[in-house]
BALOBA-1460 file (C-alpha; in Angstrom, 3 decimals):
// residues 238
<rec num="1" residu="x" x="-18.428" y="-9.122" z="4.153"/>
<rec num="2" residu="x" x="-14.892" y="-10.573" z="4.892"/>
<rec num="3" residu="x" x="-11.888" y="-9.190" z="2.839"/>
<rec num="4" residu="x" x="-11.439" y="-10.999" z="-0.453"/>
<rec num="5" residu="x" x="-7.826" y="-12.364" z="-1.927"/>
<rec num="6" residu="x" x="-7.927" y="-11.639" z="-5.676"/>
<rec num="7" residu="x" x="-5.982" y="-12.528" z="-8.693"/>
<rec num="8" residu="x" x="-4.447" y="-10.449" z="-11.282"/>
<rec num="9" residu="x" x="-1.171" y="-11.050" z="-13.185"/>
<rec num="10" residu="x" x="-0.954" y="-8.029" z="-15.439"/>
<rec num="11" residu="x" x="1.343" y="-6.296" z="-13.043"/>
<rec num="12" residu="x" x="3.708" y="-8.994" z="-12.241"/>
<rec num="13" residu="x" x="6.595" y="-7.247" z="-13.634"/>
<rec num="14" residu="x" x="10.315" y="-7.766" z="-12.435"/>
<rec num="15" residu="x" x="11.708" y="-6.431" z="-9.244"/>
<rec num="16" residu="x" x="14.359" y="-3.466" z="-9.693"/>
<rec num="17" residu="x" x="16.517" y="-4.256" z="-6.820"/>
<rec num="18" residu="x" x="18.845" y="-1.162" z="-6.579"/>
<rec num="19" residu="x" x="18.257" y="0.759" z="-3.334"/>
<rec num="20" residu="x" x="16.071" y="1.068" z="0.052"/>
<rec num="21" residu="x" x="12.320" y="0.934" z="0.105"/>
<rec num="22" residu="x" x="10.593" y="2.668" z="3.102"/>
<rec num="23" residu="x" x="9.436" y="0.185" z="5.686"/>
<rec num="24" residu="x" x="7.140" y="2.186" z="8.215"/>
<rec num="25" residu="x" x="3.540" y="1.870" z="8.607"/>
<rec num="26" residu="x" x="2.554" y="5.281" z="6.991"/>
<rec num="27" residu="x" x="-0.919" y="4.944" z="5.540"/>
<rec num="28" residu="x" x="-1.072" y="4.826" z="1.914"/>
<rec num="29" residu="x" x="-4.393" y="5.842" z="1.742"/>
<rec num="30" residu="x" x="-3.638" y="9.734" z="2.882"/>
<rec num="31" residu="x" x="-3.060" y="10.884" z="-0.500"/>
<rec num="32" residu="x" x="-5.498" y="11.937" z="-3.403"/>
<rec num="33" residu="x" x="-6.721" y="9.365" z="-5.681"/>
<rec num="34" residu="x" x="-4.361" y="8.961" z="-8.676"/>
<rec num="35" residu="x" x="-1.441" y="10.412" z="-6.910"/>
<rec num="36" residu="x" x="1.800" y="8.471" z="-5.242"/>
<rec num="37" residu="x" x="3.661" y="10.366" z="-2.658"/>
<rec num="38" residu="x" x="7.119" y="9.252" z="-2.571"/>
<rec num="39" residu="x" x="7.734" y="9.484" z="0.922"/>
<rec num="40" residu="x" x="5.554" y="6.912" z="1.499"/>
<rec num="41" residu="x" x="7.727" y="4.613" z="-0.348"/>
<rec num="42" residu="x" x="11.564" y="5.528" z="-0.123"/>
<rec num="43" residu="x" x="13.603" y="6.479" z="2.943"/>
<rec num="44" residu="x" x="15.445" y="8.856" z="1.003"/>
<rec num="45" residu="x" x="14.389" y="11.569" z="-1.239"/>
<rec num="46" residu="x" x="14.522" y="11.278" z="-5.435"/>
<rec num="47" residu="x" x="16.666" y="13.990" z="-6.741"/>
<rec num="48" residu="x" x="15.828" y="15.524" z="-10.508"/>
<rec num="49" residu="x" x="17.909" y="17.913" z="-12.543"/>
<rec num="50" residu="x" x="15.806" y="20.858" z="-14.088"/>
<rec num="51" residu="x" x="16.668" y="21.348" z="-17.595"/>
<rec num="52" residu="x" x="14.472" y="24.185" z="-18.667"/>
<rec num="53" residu="x" x="12.348" y="26.811" z="-16.759"/>
<rec num="54" residu="x" x="8.810" y="25.424" z="-16.249"/>
<rec num="55" residu="x" x="5.434" y="26.322" z="-15.128"/>
<rec num="56" residu="x" x="4.438" y="25.309" z="-11.621"/>
<rec num="57" residu="x" x="0.651" y="24.438" z="-10.603"/>
<rec num="58" residu="x" x="-0.713" y="24.241" z="-7.400"/>
<rec num="59" residu="x" x="-3.222" y="21.266" z="-8.632"/>
<rec num="60" residu="x" x="-2.186" y="18.071" z="-10.510"/>
<rec num="61" residu="x" x="-4.556" y="18.832" z="-13.242"/>
<rec num="62" residu="x" x="-2.471" y="22.227" z="-14.084"/>
<rec num="63" residu="x" x="-5.518" y="24.691" z="-13.539"/>
<rec num="64" residu="x" x="-4.021" y="26.959" z="-11.253"/>
<rec num="65" residu="x" x="-0.688" y="28.548" z="-11.804"/>
<rec num="66" residu="x" x="1.986" y="29.277" z="-8.820"/>
<rec num="67" residu="x" x="4.792" y="30.696" z="-10.921"/>
<rec num="68" residu="x" x="7.959" y="29.124" z="-12.557"/>
<rec num="69" residu="x" x="10.570" y="26.688" z="-11.842"/>
<rec num="70" residu="x" x="13.973" y="27.884" z="-11.966"/>
<rec num="71" residu="x" x="16.306" y="25.889" z="-14.621"/>
<rec num="72" residu="x" x="19.921" y="24.563" z="-13.995"/>
<rec num="73" residu="x" x="18.866" y="23.303" z="-10.303"/>
<rec num="74" residu="x" x="18.368" y="20.039" z="-8.379"/>
<rec num="75" residu="x" x="14.981" y="19.313" z="-6.694"/>
<rec num="76" residu="x" x="13.221" y="16.888" z="-4.713"/>
<rec num="77" residu="x" x="10.666" y="14.756" z="-6.149"/>
<rec num="78" residu="x" x="7.729" y="14.584" z="-3.847"/>
<rec num="79" residu="x" x="4.821" y="12.786" z="-5.538"/>
<rec num="80" residu="x" x="3.722" y="11.894" z="-9.097"/>
<rec num="81" residu="x" x="0.671" y="10.841" z="-11.245"/>
<rec num="82" residu="x" x="0.657" y="9.345" z="-14.652"/>
<rec num="83" residu="x" x="1.075" y="12.915" z="-16.195"/>
<rec num="84" residu="x" x="2.669" y="15.139" z="-13.605"/>
<rec num="85" residu="x" x="5.323" y="15.200" z="-10.976"/>
<rec num="86" residu="x" x="5.253" y="17.275" z="-7.902"/>
<rec num="87" residu="x" x="8.749" y="18.987" z="-7.026"/>
<rec num="88" residu="x" x="10.130" y="21.411" z="-4.385"/>
<rec num="89" residu="x" x="12.755" y="23.447" z="-5.464"/>
<rec num="90" residu="x" x="13.829" y="27.241" z="-6.149"/>
<rec num="91" residu="x" x="11.407" y="29.438" z="-8.307"/>
<rec num="92" residu="x" x="12.293" y="32.517" z="-10.187"/>
<rec num="93" residu="x" x="11.855" y="34.433" z="-7.065"/>
<rec num="94" residu="x" x="11.405" y="32.183" z="-4.050"/>
<rec num="95" residu="x" x="11.135" y="28.439" z="-3.114"/>
<rec num="96" residu="x" x="8.347" y="27.001" z="-4.641"/>
<rec num="97" residu="x" x="6.433" y="23.491" z="-4.598"/>
<rec num="98" residu="x" x="4.091" y="22.008" z="-6.935"/>
<rec num="99" residu="x" x="3.000" y="20.199" z="-10.194"/>
<rec num="100" residu="x" x="5.220" y="20.450" z="-13.180"/>
<rec num="101" residu="x" x="5.403" y="18.394" z="-16.461"/>
<rec num="102" residu="x" x="8.023" y="15.594" z="-16.636"/>
<rec num="103" residu="x" x="9.504" y="17.197" z="-19.729"/>
<rec num="104" residu="x" x="11.460" y="19.844" z="-17.470"/>
<rec num="105" residu="x" x="13.462" y="17.153" z="-15.915"/>
<rec num="106" residu="x" x="16.427" y="14.864" z="-16.427"/>
<rec num="107" residu="x" x="17.996" y="12.134" z="-14.468"/>
<rec num="108" residu="x" x="21.574" y="10.341" z="-14.524"/>
<rec num="109" residu="x" x="19.909" y="6.941" z="-14.887"/>
<rec num="110" residu="x" x="18.814" y="6.296" z="-18.291"/>
<rec num="111" residu="x" x="16.098" y="4.139" z="-17.436"/>
<rec num="112" residu="x" x="14.707" y="6.509" z="-14.751"/>
<rec num="113" residu="x" x="11.064" y="7.083" z="-16.270"/>
<rec num="114" residu="x" x="10.491" y="3.561" z="-16.950"/>
<rec num="115" residu="x" x="11.452" y="2.809" z="-13.370"/>
<rec num="116" residu="x" x="9.401" y="5.423" z="-11.860"/>
<rec num="117" residu="x" x="6.510" y="4.408" z="-14.306"/>
<rec num="118" residu="x" x="6.773" y="0.777" z="-12.725"/>
<rec num="119" residu="x" x="6.592" y="2.363" z="-9.148"/>
<rec num="120" residu="x" x="3.528" y="4.277" z="-9.590"/>
<rec num="121" residu="x" x="1.658" y="1.343" z="-11.320"/>
<rec num="122" residu="x" x="2.461" y="-0.667" z="-8.256"/>
<rec num="123" residu="x" x="1.936" y="1.778" z="-5.529"/>
<rec num="124" residu="x" x="-1.570" y="2.766" z="-7.288"/>
<rec num="125" residu="x" x="-2.456" y="-1.053" z="-7.340"/>
<rec num="126" residu="x" x="-1.548" y="-1.390" z="-3.617"/>
<rec num="127" residu="x" x="-3.663" y="1.755" z="-2.690"/>
<rec num="128" residu="x" x="-6.573" y="-0.132" z="-4.162"/>
<rec num="129" residu="x" x="-5.796" y="-3.450" z="-2.485"/>
<rec num="130" residu="x" x="-5.662" y="-1.992" z="0.838"/>
<rec num="131" residu="x" x="-8.594" y="0.177" z="0.391"/>
<rec num="132" residu="x" x="-10.731" y="-2.849" z="0.161"/>
<rec num="133" residu="x" x="-8.679" y="-4.480" z="2.911"/>
<rec num="134" residu="x" x="-7.278" y="-7.316" z="0.461"/>
<rec num="135" residu="x" x="-3.979" y="-8.950" z="0.241"/>
<rec num="136" residu="x" x="-1.805" y="-9.733" z="-2.732"/>
<rec num="137" residu="x" x="1.568" y="-11.818" z="-3.230"/>
<rec num="138" residu="x" x="4.334" y="-9.250" z="-3.526"/>
<rec num="139" residu="x" x="2.894" y="-6.878" z="-0.787"/>
<rec num="140" residu="x" x="5.409" y="-5.809" z="1.980"/>
<rec num="141" residu="x" x="4.743" y="-6.412" z="5.573"/>
<rec num="142" residu="x" x="4.231" y="-2.971" z="6.185"/>
<rec num="143" residu="x" x="1.400" y="-2.891" z="3.722"/>
<rec num="144" residu="x" x="-0.233" y="-5.992" z="4.768"/>
<rec num="145" residu="x" x="-0.495" y="-4.429" z="8.310"/>
<rec num="146" residu="x" x="-1.942" y="-1.580" z="7.075"/>
<rec num="147" residu="x" x="-4.640" y="-3.483" z="5.026"/>
<rec num="148" residu="x" x="-5.527" y="-6.130" z="7.746"/>
<rec num="149" residu="x" x="-4.055" y="-4.820" z="11.109"/>
<rec num="150" residu="x" x="-1.466" y="-6.584" z="13.269"/>
<rec num="151" residu="x" x="-1.524" y="-10.332" z="12.709"/>
<rec num="152" residu="x" x="-2.921" y="-13.115" z="15.325"/>
<rec num="153" residu="x" x="-0.034" y="-15.225" z="15.268"/>
<rec num="154" residu="x" x="3.663" y="-14.636" z="13.712"/>
<rec num="155" residu="x" x="6.502" y="-17.078" z="13.032"/>
<rec num="156" residu="x" x="9.938" y="-15.769" z="11.782"/>
<rec num="157" residu="x" x="12.653" y="-18.207" z="10.301"/>
<rec num="158" residu="x" x="16.386" y="-16.773" z="9.643"/>
<rec num="159" residu="x" x="18.638" y="-18.861" z="7.196"/>
<rec num="160" residu="x" x="22.046" y="-18.123" z="5.422"/>
<rec num="161" residu="x" x="20.322" y="-17.228" z="2.390"/>
<rec num="162" residu="x" x="17.780" y="-14.955" z="4.002"/>
<rec num="163" residu="x" x="14.443" y="-14.530" z="6.308"/>
<rec num="164" residu="x" x="11.148" y="-16.143" z="6.032"/>
<rec num="165" residu="x" x="8.055" y="-16.286" z="8.350"/>
<rec num="166" residu="x" x="4.351" y="-16.268" z="8.270"/>
<rec num="167" residu="x" x="1.368" y="-14.123" z="9.688"/>
<rec num="168" residu="x" x="-1.837" y="-15.645" z="10.456"/>
<rec num="169" residu="x" x="-5.169" y="-13.687" z="10.790"/>
<rec num="170" residu="x" x="-8.240" y="-15.539" z="12.172"/>
<rec num="171" residu="x" x="-11.559" y="-14.428" z="11.770"/>
<rec num="172" residu="x" x="-14.104" y="-15.040" z="14.503"/>
<rec num="173" residu="x" x="-17.995" y="-14.529" z="14.834"/>
<rec num="174" residu="x" x="-19.616" y="-13.770" z="17.884"/>
<rec num="175" residu="x" x="-22.515" y="-16.617" z="18.906"/>
<rec num="176" residu="x" x="-25.092" y="-15.304" z="21.435"/>
<rec num="177" residu="x" x="-26.589" y="-18.368" z="23.426"/>
<rec num="178" residu="x" x="-29.994" y="-18.126" z="24.986"/>
<rec num="179" residu="x" x="-32.088" y="-19.578" z="27.631"/>
<rec num="180" residu="x" x="-35.788" y="-20.111" z="27.919"/>
<rec num="181" residu="x" x="-37.110" y="-19.091" z="31.142"/>
<rec num="182" residu="x" x="-40.756" y="-18.592" z="32.679"/>
<rec num="183" residu="x" x="-41.841" y="-15.290" z="33.840"/>
<rec num="184" residu="x" x="-43.250" y="-16.365" z="37.317"/>
<rec num="185" residu="x" x="-45.908" y="-13.834" z="37.571"/>
<rec num="186" residu="x" x="-47.503" y="-13.986" z="33.903"/>
<rec num="187" residu="x" x="-46.391" y="-17.689" z="33.328"/>
<rec num="188" residu="x" x="-44.989" y="-16.469" z="29.773"/>
<rec num="189" residu="x" x="-41.879" y="-17.908" z="28.263"/>
<rec num="190" residu="x" x="-39.068" y="-15.573" z="27.203"/>
<rec num="191" residu="x" x="-35.688" y="-15.976" z="25.894"/>
<rec num="192" residu="x" x="-32.772" y="-14.740" z="28.076"/>
<rec num="193" residu="x" x="-29.246" y="-13.987" z="26.931"/>
<rec num="194" residu="x" x="-26.985" y="-16.506" z="28.790"/>
<rec num="195" residu="x" x="-23.618" y="-15.872" z="27.300"/>
<rec num="196" residu="x" x="-21.807" y="-14.962" z="24.224"/>
<rec num="197" residu="x" x="-19.033" y="-17.389" z="22.603"/>
<rec num="198" residu="x" x="-16.296" y="-16.667" z="19.874"/>
<rec num="199" residu="x" x="-16.266" y="-19.167" z="16.918"/>
<rec num="200" residu="x" x="-13.467" y="-19.407" z="14.562"/>
<rec num="201" residu="x" x="-14.751" y="-18.661" z="10.877"/>
<rec num="202" residu="x" x="-11.802" y="-18.572" z="8.904"/>
<rec num="203" residu="x" x="-7.966" y="-18.022" z="8.809"/>
<rec num="204" residu="x" x="-5.936" y="-16.575" z="6.320"/>
<rec num="205" residu="x" x="-2.175" y="-17.393" z="6.277"/>
<rec num="206" residu="x" x="0.338" y="-14.923" z="4.708"/>
<rec num="207" residu="x" x="4.022" y="-16.345" z="3.948"/>
<rec num="208" residu="x" x="6.709" y="-14.068" z="3.550"/>
<rec num="209" residu="x" x="10.355" y="-14.230" z="2.090"/>
<rec num="210" residu="x" x="12.941" y="-11.554" z="1.813"/>
<rec num="211" residu="x" x="10.414" y="-8.655" z="2.426"/>
<rec num="212" residu="x" x="7.381" y="-9.610" z="0.337"/>
<rec num="213" residu="x" x="4.639" y="-11.673" z="0.316"/>
<rec num="214" residu="x" x="5.222" y="-15.098" z="-1.364"/>
<rec num="215" residu="x" x="2.320" y="-16.964" z="-0.638"/>
<rec num="216" residu="x" x="-1.391" y="-16.687" z="0.686"/>
<rec num="217" residu="x" x="-4.000" y="-19.396" z="2.029"/>
<rec num="218" residu="x" x="-7.238" y="-18.838" z="3.036"/>
<rec num="219" residu="x" x="-9.374" y="-21.204" z="4.697"/>
<rec num="220" residu="x" x="-13.371" y="-20.045" z="5.082"/>
<rec num="221" residu="x" x="-16.518" y="-21.829" z="5.119"/>
<rec num="222" residu="x" x="-17.247" y="-20.650" z="1.670"/>
<rec num="223" residu="x" x="-13.816" y="-22.360" z="0.318"/>
<rec num="224" residu="x" x="-10.757" y="-20.454" z="-0.680"/>
<rec num="225" residu="x" x="-10.794" y="-17.134" z="-2.380"/>
<rec num="226" residu="x" x="-8.818" y="-15.767" z="-5.300"/>
<rec num="227" residu="x" x="-5.256" y="-14.745" z="-5.073"/>
<rec num="228" residu="x" x="-4.104" y="-11.138" z="-6.421"/>
<rec num="229" residu="x" x="-0.260" y="-10.862" z="-7.822"/>
<rec num="230" residu="x" x="1.412" y="-7.810" z="-7.694"/>
<rec num="231" residu="x" x="4.899" y="-6.278" z="-8.106"/>
<rec num="232" residu="x" x="7.109" y="-7.076" z="-4.955"/>
<rec num="233" residu="x" x="8.483" y="-3.996" z="-3.056"/>
<rec num="234" residu="x" x="10.422" y="-1.774" z="-5.795"/>
<rec num="235" residu="x" x="13.738" y="-0.642" z="-4.333"/>
<rec num="236" residu="x" x="15.754" y="1.695" z="-5.917"/>
<rec num="237" residu="x" x="19.202" y="3.655" z="-5.074"/>
<rec num="238" residu="x" x="18.543" y="6.974" z="-6.670"/>
């Protein structure tokens, strides 16, 4: 079964343009289900202020205690679920890293929690798309490459207003060709492999503008696929 292109508009939120998004090809599938590790998204760590001493757990479900996170310090936010943050900082005795309730933290940006929620929702959606080798409007080039591999053909156009370009992915089927021969001893006819050819069965064209997919076109024997739409890469300057 070839990868499909789906349609979903429920996550078509507004792009938050504040800083830099990570652009390497680190796999988005290496983390646990339901967890977004922010080093896969951003080039710089997000800093949080610890406003009260809080329990730290080794697991995201809060079943195994590690110790306590010391108050009045700045910690690195490493990952998140919809209910907990994974942070690294100073415990009451030594350094500590684990899962903590979001209630223990503050940030100078008043809209921090809402922005982080949008980032989380987007990355979970992207992980699911990549898991199914799919594509979506709003994906970054690095995410497209993780999902579908290196394109067959690329073009790039730079203008005073920004960059645009296209990637093409061509699908092939191997067709085996046979010839009929006669066994000189038995006189029986049999088929013998003659050669193998590759025939194009479909093509997917991915159009980019300013670092995100802006259009998808899929040409296959069975007709066009559906299109999935997600939030473009969310960039922040925390």
